C-alpha positions as a Python dict, from the first residue, in 0.01 Angstrom:
ca = {
    (1, 'M'): (0, 0, 0),
    (2, 'T'): (-75, -142, 345),
    (3, 'D'): (96, -458, 473),
    (4, 'D'): (-235, -642, 443),
    (5, 'E'): (-284, -534, 83),
    (6, 'A'): (69, -640, -11),
    (7, 'F'): (9, -986, 134),
    (8, 'I'): (-332, -1017, -33),
    (9, 'R'): (-188, -915, -369),
    (10, 'A'): (82, -1180, -331),
    (11, 'V'): (-188, -1442, -269),
    (12, 'V'): (-403, -1326, -562),
    (13, 'D'): (-109, -1307, -800),
    (14, 'S'): (9, -1662, -721),
    (15, 'P'): (-279, -1891, -822),
    (16, 'G'): (-229, -2248, -709),
    (17, 'D'): (61, -2164, -476),
    (18, 'D'): (-7, -2190, -102),
    (19, 'T'): (326, -2032, -1),
    (20, 'P'): (202, -1668, -2),
    (21, 'R'): (-99, -1770, 207),
    (22, 'L'): (119, -1942, 464),
    (23, 'V'): (364, -1650, 476),
    (24, 'Y'): (68, -1418, 533),
    (25, 'A'): (-66, -1653, 802),
    (26, 'D'): (273, -1645, 980),
    (27, 'W'): (267, -1264, 974),
    (28, 'L'): (-88, -1259, 1113),
    (29, 'D'): (8, -1507, 1385),
    (30, 'D'): (303, -1284, 1481),
    (31, 'H'): (53, -1002, 1531),
    (32, 'A'): (-192, -1222, 1727),
    (33, 'D'): (-445, -1170, 1450),
    (34, 'P'): (-731, -1429, 1440),
    (35, 'R'): (-719, -1430, 1062),
    (36, 'G'): (-404, -1644, 1076),
    (37, 'P'): (-585, -1964, 1182),
    (38, 'Y'): (-851, -1897, 918),
    (39, 'L'): (-590, -1877, 642),
    (40, 'R'): (-431, -2202, 757),
    (41, 'A'): (-773, -2370, 762),
    (42, 'E'): (-833, -2240, 409),
    (43, 'V'): (-511, -2402, 290),
    (44, 'E'): (-603, -2725, 467),
    (45, 'L'): (-946, -2732, 300),
    (46, 'A'): (-796, -2672, -45),
    (47, 'R'): (-554, -2959, 7),
    (48, 'T'): (-795, -3213, 152),
    (49, 'G'): (-1146, -3109, 51),
    (50, 'T'): (-1292, -3289, 352),
    (51, 'V'): (-1619, -3202, 522),
    (52, 'A'): (-1434, -3168, 852),
    (53, 'C'): (-1199, -2907, 706),
    (54, 'E'): (-1492, -2720, 553),
    (55, 'K'): (-1668, -2710, 891),
    (56, 'K'): (-1349, -2586, 1057),
    (57, 'L'): (-1310, -2306, 803),
    (58, 'L'): (-1671, -2197, 844),
    (59, 'S'): (-1642, -2205, 1222),
    (60, 'L'): (-1349, -1960, 1206),
    (61, 'A'): (-1526, -1718, 969),
    (62, 'P'): (-1765, -1533, 1208),
    (63, 'G'): (-1626, -1202, 1324),
    (64, 'L'): (-1380, -1170, 1036),
    (65, 'D'): (-1428, -905, 770),
    (66, 'A'): (-1642, -1062, 495),
    (67, 'I'): (-1467, -884, 208),
    (68, 'W'): (-1125, -987, 338),
    (69, 'R'): (-1242, -1348, 369),
    (70, 'A'): (-1371, -1349, 13),
    (71, 'R'): (-1048, -1200, -122),
    (72, 'V'): (-823, -1472, 21),
    (73, 'T'): (-1056, -1772, -3),
    (74, 'R'): (-1101, -1994, -304),
    (75, 'P'): (-1442, -2050, -468),
    (76, 'P'): (-1711, -2139, -375),
    (77, 'F'): (-1647, -1969, -39),
    (78, 'G'): (-1447, -1679, -184),
    (79, 'V'): (-1325, -1531, -510),
    (80, 'C'): (-948, -1602, -506),
    (81, 'C'): (-925, -1819, -818),
    (82, 'D'): (-667, -2096, -844),
    (83, 'Y'): (-723, -2199, -1202),
    (84, 'L'): (-809, -1864, -1366),
    (85, 'Y'): (-620, -1548, -1444),
    (86, 'F'): (-756, -1233, -1609),
    (87, 'T'): (-636, -1004, -1888),
    (88, 'N'): (-775, -668, -2000),
    (89, 'S'): (-875, -595, -1642),
    (90, 'G'): (-951, -247, -1512),
    (91, 'P'): (-730, -38, -1285),
    (92, 'R'): (-642, -149, -933),
    (93, 'L'): (-917, -40, -697),
    (94, 'T'): (-956, 48, -331),
    (95, 'R'): (-1267, 28, -120),
    (96, 'D'): (-1289, 406, -144),
    (97, 'D'): (-1305, 375, -525),
    (98, 'L'): (-1601, 139, -491),
    (99, 'S'): (-1792, 384, -272),
    (100, 'E'): (-1892, 549, -601),
    (101, 'I'): (-2098, 241, -691),
    (102, 'G'): (-2259, 259, -348),
    (103, 'R'): (-2413, 589, -455),
    (104, 'W'): (-2586, 432, -756),
    (105, 'K'): (-2959, 401, -702),
    (106, 'R'): (-3070, 59, -572),
    (107, 'V'): (-2715, -79, -567),
    (108, 'R'): (-2552, -238, -264),
    (109, 'L'): (-2272, -461, -384),
    (110, 'P'): (-2247, -810, -227),
    (111, 'D'): (-1925, -866, -36),
    (112, 'D'): (-1797, -1139, -269),
    (113, 'Y'): (-1839, -923, -580),
    (114, 'T'): (-1670, -631, -403),
    (115, 'A'): (-1382, -867, -326),
    (116, 'F'): (-1365, -974, -692),
    (117, 'L'): (-1337, -613, -809),
    (118, 'L'): (-1062, -548, -554),
    (119, 'N'): (-872, -862, -655),
    (120, 'Y'): (-912, -855, -1033),
    (121, 'N'): (-1145, -575, -1147),
    (122, 'G'): (-1301, -779, -1423),
    (123, 'G'): (-1135, -881, -1745),
    (124, 'I'): (-1116, -1177, -1978),
    (125, 'P'): (-1067, -1510, -1796),
    (126, 'H'): (-803, -1762, -1901),
    (127, 'L'): (-706, -2102, -1765),
    (128, 'V'): (-381, -2098, -1567),
    (129, 'S'): (-325, -2447, -1706),
    (130, 'D'): (-520, -2685, -1927),
    (131, 'Y'): (-495, -2931, -1639),
    (132, 'L'): (-663, -2696, -1389),
    (133, 'R'): (-1039, -2678, -1435),
    (134, 'P'): (-1349, -2705, -1217),
    (135, 'P'): (-1380, -3052, -1064),
    (136, 'S'): (-1540, -3325, -1269),
    (137, 'G'): (-1917, -3320, -1234),
    (138, 'V'): (-1943, -2942, -1182),
    (139, 'V'): (-2171, -2772, -1434),
    (140, 'T'): (-1951, -2512, -1605),
    (141, 'I'): (-2043, -2166, -1730),
    (142, 'A'): (-1843, -2028, -2025),
    (143, 'V'): (-1768, -1660, -1958),
    (144, 'S'): (-1617, -1435, -2223),
    (145, 'Q'): (-1559, -1128, -2003),
    (146, 'F'): (-1629, -980, -1662),
    (147, 'Y'): (-1704, -609, -1676),
    (148, 'V'): (-1440, -370, -1546),
    (149, 'F'): (-1509, -74, -1319),
    (150, 'R'): (-1342, 259, -1387),
    (151, 'P'): (-1403, 528, -1123),
    (152, 'G'): (-1582, 817, -1289),
    (153, 'G'): (-1631, 595, -1595),
    (154, 'N'): (-1804, 657, -1924),
    (155, 'P'): (-2162, 518, -1939),
    (156, 'R'): (-2113, 463, -2314),
    (157, 'E'): (-1814, 228, -2273),
    (158, 'R'): (-1903, -127, -2372),
    (159, 'G'): (-1756, -394, -2147),
    (160, 'S'): (-1738, -157, -1850),
    (161, 'L'): (-1962, -179, -1546),
    (162, 'H'): (-2074, 182, -1601),
    (163, 'G'): (-2163, 119, -1964),
    (164, 'E'): (-2332, -218, -1925),
    (165, 'V'): (-2538, -117, -1622),
    (166, 'D'): (-2647, 200, -1802),
    (167, 'R'): (-2742, 0, -2113),
    (168, 'Y'): (-2931, -259, -1907),
    (169, 'W'): (-3130, -11, -1699),
    (170, 'N'): (-3191, 254, -1967),
    (171, 'K'): (-3219, 50, -2289),
    (172, 'S'): (-3249, -329, -2259),
    (173, 'L'): (-3474, -340, -1955),
    (174, 'P'): (-3718, -63, -2053),
    (175, 'G'): (-3751, -213, -2401),
    (176, 'F'): (-3830, -554, -2259),
    (177, 'L'): (-4069, -435, -1992),
    (178, 'A'): (-4256, -216, -2243),
    (179, 'S'): (-4356, -531, -2430),
    (180, 'K'): (-4385, -758, -2127),
    (181, 'P'): (-4653, -1024, -2122),
    (182, 'S'): (-4976, -916, -1954),
    (183, 'R'): (-4929, -1182, -1686),
    (184, 'Y'): (-4644, -982, -1530),
    (185, 'S'): (-4724, -843, -1189),
    (186, 'E'): (-4562, -541, -1026),
    (187, 'S'): (-4338, -775, -827),
    (188, 'D'): (-4227, -946, -1151),
    (189, 'V'): (-4128, -610, -1295),
    (190, 'A'): (-3952, -508, -974),
    (191, 'W'): (-3745, -830, -986),
    (192, 'Y'): (-3547, -706, -1287),
    (193, 'H'): (-3457, -380, -1114),
    (194, 'D'): (-3288, -572, -832),
    (195, 'F'): (-3005, -681, -1066),
    (196, 'I'): (-2713, -544, -1263),
    (197, 'P'): (-2515, -717, -1541),
    (198, 'V'): (-2160, -817, -1443),
    (199, 'A'): (-2043, -1049, -1723),
    (200, 'D'): (-2112, -1187, -2070),
    (201, 'T'): (-2119, -1555, -2158),
    (202, 'A'): (-2109, -1738, -2489),
    (203, 'D'): (-1999, -1435, -2691),
    (204, 'G'): (-2268, -1208, -2551),
    (205, 'V'): (-2570, -1430, -2608),
    (206, 'Y'): (-2616, -1459, -2231),
    (207, 'S'): (-2569, -1210, -1951),
    (208, 'V'): (-2475, -1280, -1593),
    (209, 'L'): (-2689, -1066, -1363),
    (210, 'L'): (-2602, -1003, -998),
    (211, 'G'): (-2862, -912, -737),
    (212, 'V'): (-2774, -585, -567),
    (213, 'Y'): (-3098, -493, -392),
    (214, 'G'): (-3360, -634, -157),
    (215, 'E'): (-3414, -1005, -114),
    (216, 'N'): (-3232, -1077, -443),
    (217, 'R'): (-2907, -921, -324),
    (218, 'G'): (-2621, -1166, -380),
    (219, 'R'): (-2811, -1396, -621),
    (220, 'V'): (-2660, -1465, -962),
    (221, 'Q'): (-2886, -1520, -1262),
    (222, 'L'): (-2797, -1631, -1613),
    (223, 'I'): (-3027, -1472, -1870),
    (224, 'D'): (-3057, -1561, -2239),
    (225, 'W'): (-3147, -1242, -2424),
    (226, 'T'): (-3225, -1425, -2749),
    (227, 'V'): (-3563, -1540, -2617),
    (228, 'H'): (-3685, -1190, -2531),
    (229, 'P'): (-3953, -1072, -2510),
    (230, 'V'): (-4211, -1345, -2562),
    (231, 'S'): (-4105, -1658, -2377),
    (232, 'F'): (-3865, -1515, -2118),
    (233, 'S'): (-3962, -1454, -1760),
    (234, 'H'): (-3760, -1418, -1443),
    (235, 'V'): (-3902, -1752, -1329),
    (236, 'D'): (-3725, -1916, -1625),
    (237, 'S'): (-3388, -1753, -1567),
    (238, 'A'): (-3120, -1992, -1448),
    (239, 'Q'): (-2970, -1930, -1104),
    (240, 'V'): (-2605, -2031, -1107),
    (241, 'G'): (-2364, -2088, -825),
    (242, 'G'): (-2596, -1945, -560),
    (243, 'S'): (-2364, -1645, -522),
    (244, 'F'): (-2091, -1467, -714),
    (245, 'A'): (-1827, -1678, -538),
    (246, 'G'): (-2029, -1987, -626),
    (247, 'L'): (-2041, -1878, -989),
    (248, 'L'): (-1660, -1852, -1001),
    (249, 'A'): (-1640, -2219, -902),
    (250, 'Q'): (-1818, -2298, -1229),
    (251, 'V'): (-1647, -2057, -1470),
    (252, 'I'): (-1438, -2162, -1764),
    (253, 'P'): (-1322, -1921, -2036),
    (254, 'T'): (-1534, -1917, -2352),
    (255, 'S'): (-1228, -2029, -2548),
    (256, 'A'): (-1193, -2340, -2330),
    (257, 'A'): (-1558, -2440, -2336),
}
C-alpha cells in the first residue's frame, strides 16, 4: 500500500473525524504537495459550510487528480461519507482492477463513481449515528444496496455490478424496448444505453442508473420499474443529486427511511 493510499484509507475509515485529514494534510505540506491546502480547505468547509469556504475549495481543485479529490471530499463535492458506513461490500480495489470495467462496451466510469468503488466498493449503507443524517430540507433517497464490483465477476451474481449490468442490458432493457411506445425515437432508445444500474432503492422497486457514455455520462437517474412499459419514459425519470457525489448527499439507508 502506498503512503497516499494508507492516508486515504484512514480518512475513509474515520467518518466524522477530521484528525486523519489534518494528519494527511501535514504530510502533504511536508512534501510541498498542493493537495495539502485543498484538504485543509475541505475541513474548513465541512466545519463552517460558508459560501466563501466553498469558493476557496473549488478554487484549489483545478489541477488536482479528480479521483483523489472525490475520495477525500465529502458529498456533494466528493464521495467520502461522514454519516454512512457500508457492510457487505466487495473486495478492496485498485485503479488497475477497475480498468476491467473500462473495457466494457460504452462504459467510461465517472470519476466520482470510480472514487466510490475505491473507497467502499458498494455494500449496504448504514447510519453512523441516528443523529447524523442529511441536512434538514434535503430530499432523501432510501437506498437498500450499492452494487459491488468483483474483478472477473460472475454475470449471474445478483447485487454485483457484473450481474446487474448484464441483467439490465441483456434482459430488462431489451424487454422494455421491445414493447416501447411508438412515439420513441432512435435518440430515446439510445438514452437507455448510456446508463448502467449501480444501486437499488426501496427494496428493489427503484433502480439508480448512472450515465457512463456520451452526454449523459455522470448523470444519475432514479427509475421506477413498476410503471414499465406503458407510462414510463426517460423524460419522466427523476434525476437525483446531479452526479453520483450529489446522490450520496441525499442517501439514507432503507431501514432509516
